[in-house]
C-alpha positions in Angstrom: 106.7 129.7 91.9 106.8 126.9 89.4 108.7 123.6 90.1 112.0 123.3 88.0 111.8 120.6 85.3 115.7 120.5 85.1 115.9 119.5 88.9 113.5 116.7 88.0 115.7 115.4 85.2 118.7 115.6 87.3 117.5 113.7 90.2 116.3 110.8 87.8 119.9 110.8 86.3 121.5 111.0 89.6 119.3 107.8 90.6 120.7 106.0 87.6 124.2 106.9 88.7 123.6 105.8 92.1 121.8 102.5 91.4 123.9 99.3 92.2 122.9 97.3 89.3 125.3 95.4 87.1 122.9 95.9 84.1 122.7 99.4 82.6 120.0 101.7 84.0 117.4 102.8 81.6 115.0 105.9 81.8 112.5 106.9 79.2 111.5 110.8 79.0 108.1 111.6 77.8 106.0 114.7 77.2 102.3 114.4 77.1 102.5 110.7 76.6 104.8 110.8 73.6 108.4 109.4 74.2 110.9 112.2 73.4 114.2 110.2 74.5 115.5 107.3 76.3 118.6 107.4 78.3 120.8 104.5 79.2 123.6 104.9 82.0 126.6 102.5 81.4 128.3 102.4 85.0 131.3 100.4 83.7 132.5 103.9 81.5 130.5 106.1 83.6 128.6 107.4 80.6 125.1 108.1 79.5 123.8 107.2 76.1 120.6 109.2 75.0 118.5 108.1 72.3 116.4 110.7 70.5 113.1 109.1 69.6 112.0 111.4 66.9 115.5 111.9 65.1 116.6 108.1 65.5 120.0 109.4 66.6 122.0 108.6 69.7 124.3 110.8 71.6 127.0 109.7 74.1 127.7 112.0 77.3 130.3 111.7 80.2 128.7 114.9 81.9 125.4 114.8 83.9 124.9 118.2 83.0 125.2 118.0 79.4 122.6 115.1 79.2 120.3 116.8 81.4 120.5 119.9 79.2 119.8 117.8 76.0 116.7 116.0 77.6 115.4 119.4 78.9 115.7 120.8 75.2 113.9 117.7 73.9 111.2 118.2 76.2 110.8 121.8 75.7 
């Protein structure tokens, strides 16, 4: 059985939420060495900011599942 990509994405996002840093947490998501998006977690307002590297657009999410699905689609 193949390992779930979505589980790995959620684990990375949960690590961002659980970090005790005063600075925003940032993660980059790549496919075959090409950055697809960058995600920043802002603990002060408990929101994720996703920057789509190819389109140059930014989206804001307050739900970990929604940002995980968006990342999954960008990696697909």
